C-alpha positions as CSV (number, residue, x, y, z in Angstrom):
1,M,-4.4,-21.1,-21.1
2,K,-7.9,-21.4,-19.9
3,A,-9.7,-18.2,-18.9
4,E,-10.0,-19.3,-15.2
5,N,-6.3,-20.1,-15.0
6,K,-5.4,-16.9,-16.6
7,N,-7.5,-14.9,-14.2
8,N,-6.0,-16.8,-11.2
9,T,-2.5,-16.1,-12.5
10,L,-3.1,-12.4,-13.0
11,F,-4.7,-12.0,-9.6
12,T,-1.8,-13.9,-8.0
13,V,0.9,-11.8,-9.7
14,I,-0.8,-8.4,-8.8
15,A,-1.3,-9.6,-5.2
16,C,2.3,-10.7,-4.9
17,L,3.6,-7.4,-6.4
18,F,1.4,-5.5,-3.9
19,V,2.8,-7.4,-0.9
20,A,6.4,-7.2,-2.1
21,S,6.1,-3.4,-2.6
22,L,4.6,-3.0,0.9
23,L,7.4,-5.0,2.6
24,I,10.2,-3.2,0.8
25,S,8.7,0.3,1.4
26,N,8.3,-0.6,5.1
27,I,12.1,-1.1,5.5
28,A,13.0,1.9,3.4
29,A,10.6,4.2,5.4
30,Q,13.2,4.5,8.2
31,K,15.3,6.9,6.2
32,L,14.5,10.5,5.5
33,I,15.6,11.9,2.2
34,P,15.8,15.7,1.3
35,V,14.9,16.6,-2.3
36,G,15.0,20.3,-2.7
37,P,12.4,21.9,-0.4
38,F,10.8,18.5,0.2
39,I,11.6,15.8,2.8
40,F,10.5,12.2,2.0
41,T,10.8,8.9,3.8
42,G,12.6,6.3,1.8
43,G,9.5,4.3,1.4
44,V,7.6,7.1,-0.4
45,L,9.5,6.2,-3.6
46,L,7.8,2.8,-3.7
47,F,4.8,2.8,-1.3
48,P,2.5,4.6,-3.8
49,V,2.9,1.6,-6.0
50,T,0.9,-0.4,-3.4
51,F,-2.0,2.0,-4.0
52,I,-1.8,1.5,-7.7
53,F,-1.9,-2.3,-7.3
54,G,-4.7,-1.9,-4.7
55,D,-6.6,0.1,-7.3
56,I,-6.2,-2.6,-9.9
57,L,-7.2,-5.3,-7.4
58,T,-10.4,-3.4,-6.4
59,E,-11.2,-2.2,-9.9
60,V,-10.9,-5.7,-11.5
61,W,-11.8,-8.2,-8.8
62,S,-13.8,-6.0,-6.3
63,Y,-13.3,-4.6,-2.9
64,Q,-14.1,-7.9,-1.2
65,K,-11.2,-9.6,-3.0
66,S,-8.8,-6.7,-2.4
67,R,-9.7,-6.8,1.3
68,I,-8.2,-10.2,1.6
69,I,-4.9,-9.0,0.0
70,V,-4.8,-5.9,2.3
71,W,-4.9,-8.2,5.3
72,T,-2.4,-10.5,3.7
73,G,0.0,-7.6,3.4
74,F,-0.6,-6.7,7.0
75,A,0.1,-10.3,8.1
76,A,3.3,-10.4,6.0
77,S,4.5,-7.1,7.5
78,L,4.0,-8.4,11.0
79,F,5.8,-11.6,10.1
80,M,8.7,-9.7,8.5
81,T,9.0,-7.4,11.6
82,A,9.0,-10.3,14.1
83,F,11.6,-12.2,12.0
84,L,13.9,-9.2,11.7
85,F,13.7,-8.6,15.5
86,L,14.6,-12.2,16.1
87,I,17.5,-12.2,13.6
88,V,18.9,-9.0,15.0
89,S,18.7,-10.2,18.5
90,L,20.6,-13.4,17.9
91,P,24.3,-13.3,18.7
92,P,26.6,-13.0,15.6
93,A,28.9,-15.8,14.6
94,P,32.6,-15.5,15.5
95,G,34.5,-13.5,12.9
96,W,31.3,-11.8,11.5
97,N,32.0,-8.2,12.5
98,F,29.0,-6.4,11.0
99,Q,26.4,-6.9,13.8
100,S,26.2,-3.2,14.6
101,E,25.7,-2.2,11.0
102,F,23.2,-5.0,10.4
103,A,21.3,-4.0,13.5
104,T,21.3,-0.3,12.6
105,A,20.0,-1.1,9.1
106,L,17.3,-3.7,10.0
107,S,16.3,-3.0,13.6
108,L,12.9,-1.7,12.8
109,V,11.8,0.8,15.4
110,P,8.6,-0.4,17.1
111,R,7.0,3.0,16.9
112,I,7.7,3.3,13.2
113,V,6.4,-0.3,12.6
114,G,3.2,0.4,14.5
115,A,2.7,3.7,12.7
116,S,3.3,2.1,9.3
117,L,0.8,-0.8,10.0
118,V,-2.0,1.5,11.3
119,A,-1.5,4.0,8.5
120,Y,-1.4,1.2,5.9
121,L,-4.6,-0.4,7.0
122,C,-6.5,2.9,7.2
123,G,-5.1,4.3,3.9
124,E,-5.6,1.1,1.9
125,F,-9.1,0.4,3.1
126,L,-10.2,4.1,2.5
127,N,-8.6,4.0,-0.9
128,N,-10.3,0.8,-1.9
129,Y,-13.7,1.8,-0.4
130,V,-13.7,5.2,-2.2
131,L,-12.8,3.5,-5.5
132,A,-15.4,0.8,-5.2
133,K,-18.1,3.2,-4.2
134,F,-17.3,5.6,-7.1
135,K,-17.3,2.7,-9.5
136,L,-20.8,1.8,-8.4
137,H,-21.9,5.5,-8.6
138,H,-20.5,6.0,-12.1
139,K,-21.6,2.5,-13.3
140,G,-18.0,1.5,-14.1
141,Q,-17.2,4.7,-16.0
142,K,-14.6,7.4,-15.2
143,M,-11.9,5.0,-14.0
144,G,-9.1,7.6,-14.1
145,L,-11.1,10.0,-11.9
146,R,-11.8,7.4,-9.2
147,F,-8.2,6.2,-9.3
148,V,-7.1,9.8,-8.4
149,L,-9.8,10.6,-5.9
150,S,-9.3,7.3,-4.1
151,T,-5.6,8.0,-3.9
152,I,-6.1,11.5,-2.5
153,V,-8.3,10.1,0.3
154,G,-6.2,7.0,1.0
155,Q,-2.8,8.8,0.9
156,S,-4.1,11.7,3.0
157,A,-5.0,9.2,5.8
158,D,-1.8,7.2,5.4
159,T,0.5,10.2,5.4
160,L,-1.2,12.0,8.3
161,I,-1.4,8.8,10.5
162,F,2.1,7.6,9.8
163,A,3.8,10.9,10.3
164,T,1.9,11.7,13.5
165,I,2.4,8.4,15.2
166,A,6.0,7.7,14.0
167,L,7.6,11.2,14.0
168,Y,5.7,13.5,16.3
169,G,8.0,14.6,19.1
170,V,10.9,12.9,17.4
171,I,11.7,15.6,14.9
172,P,10.9,19.3,15.0
173,N,7.3,20.2,14.1
174,N,8.3,22.3,11.1
175,I,10.2,19.3,9.6
176,L,7.2,17.0,10.5
177,L,4.8,19.3,8.7
178,T,7.2,19.5,5.7
179,T,7.4,15.7,5.7
180,M,3.6,15.4,5.7
181,W,2.8,17.8,2.9
182,S,5.8,16.6,0.9
183,G,4.7,13.0,1.1
184,F,1.1,13.8,0.3
185,I,1.9,15.9,-2.8
186,F,4.4,13.4,-4.1
187,K,2.1,10.4,-3.6
188,T,-0.8,12.2,-5.3
189,C,1.3,13.4,-8.2
190,Y,2.7,9.9,-8.4
191,E,-0.8,8.5,-9.1
192,V,-1.6,11.1,-11.7
193,I,1.7,10.6,-13.5
194,A,1.2,6.9,-13.4
195,L,-2.3,7.0,-15.0
196,P,-0.9,6.6,-18.6
197,F,0.5,3.3,-17.3
198,S,-2.1,2.1,-14.7
199,L,-5.2,2.7,-16.8
200,P,-4.1,0.7,-19.9
201,L,-2.7,-2.0,-17.6
202,T,-6.0,-2.2,-15.8
203,K,-8.0,-2.4,-19.0
204,W,-5.7,-5.1,-20.3
205,I,-6.1,-7.1,-17.1
206,K,-9.9,-6.8,-17.4
207,Q,-9.8,-8.0,-20.9
208,K,-7.4,-10.9,-20.3
209,S,-9.1,-12.0,-17.0
210,G,-12.6,-11.5,-18.1
211,F,-13.4,-9.8,-14.8
212,D,-14.7,-6.3,-14.1
213,L,-16.7,-6.7,-10.9
214,L,-19.0,-4.2,-9.1
215,D,-19.5,-4.4,-5.4
216,T,-23.3,-4.4,-5.6
217,E,-23.8,-6.6,-2.6
218,T,-20.5,-6.2,-0.7
219,N,-20.3,-5.6,3.0
220,F,-17.6,-3.0,3.2
221,N,-16.7,-3.7,6.8
222,P,-12.9,-4.4,6.6
223,F,-13.2,-7.1,9.2
224,V,-15.8,-9.1,7.2
225,F,-14.5,-11.7,4.8
226,K,-17.7,-13.4,3.5
227,T,-17.9,-13.4,-0.3
228,N,-21.4,-12.5,-1.4
229,N,-20.8,-10.6,-4.7
230,K,-22.9,-12.3,-7.4
231,N,-21.2,-10.7,-10.4
């Protein structure tokens, strides 16, 4: 396989895994799960994986490439939400007696959807921005450190925004605060525990793709899509 084709294949696979993880976690986020003293949303079990894939995309192919995938995930989430609303609202066929269960499981609450999308954009862009800037500052060294620091910043924003918009006034404040700090601690520890997997994987992808870009001339505005990185 030619180097260019191999690079395109790896980029496509990571990008697809990123979007798939995002969509699954958005649906799972509607359920709250108690684990000892902690309270998690169902999505917290998978959503941190999107940050790992986001780290890999930014680390290997640069912030400006990962920016495209972040917006792709946003568009996919909107499409999924609109389609589920449509399917739930359509009348069931005669003899199909599971409409109420189906609606309960897949009727995404608009407030939760909005909270998830806003939190996702803020968290992912902050994560990728911090990672790219630290990579520039350390000249490509200390990858593990920037993976953890970027996750702390991104997950802090994501957890605070999602919990505040989606759950404030819906559940008691003490449970809301427990959900916030539980989610933040879990997601941050998730990143640290995953380092023995994510770091070798990222290094392998760099080696196989031949890419290890620095955002030396990148415009970090999340709404700008012009590619100007000369690396």
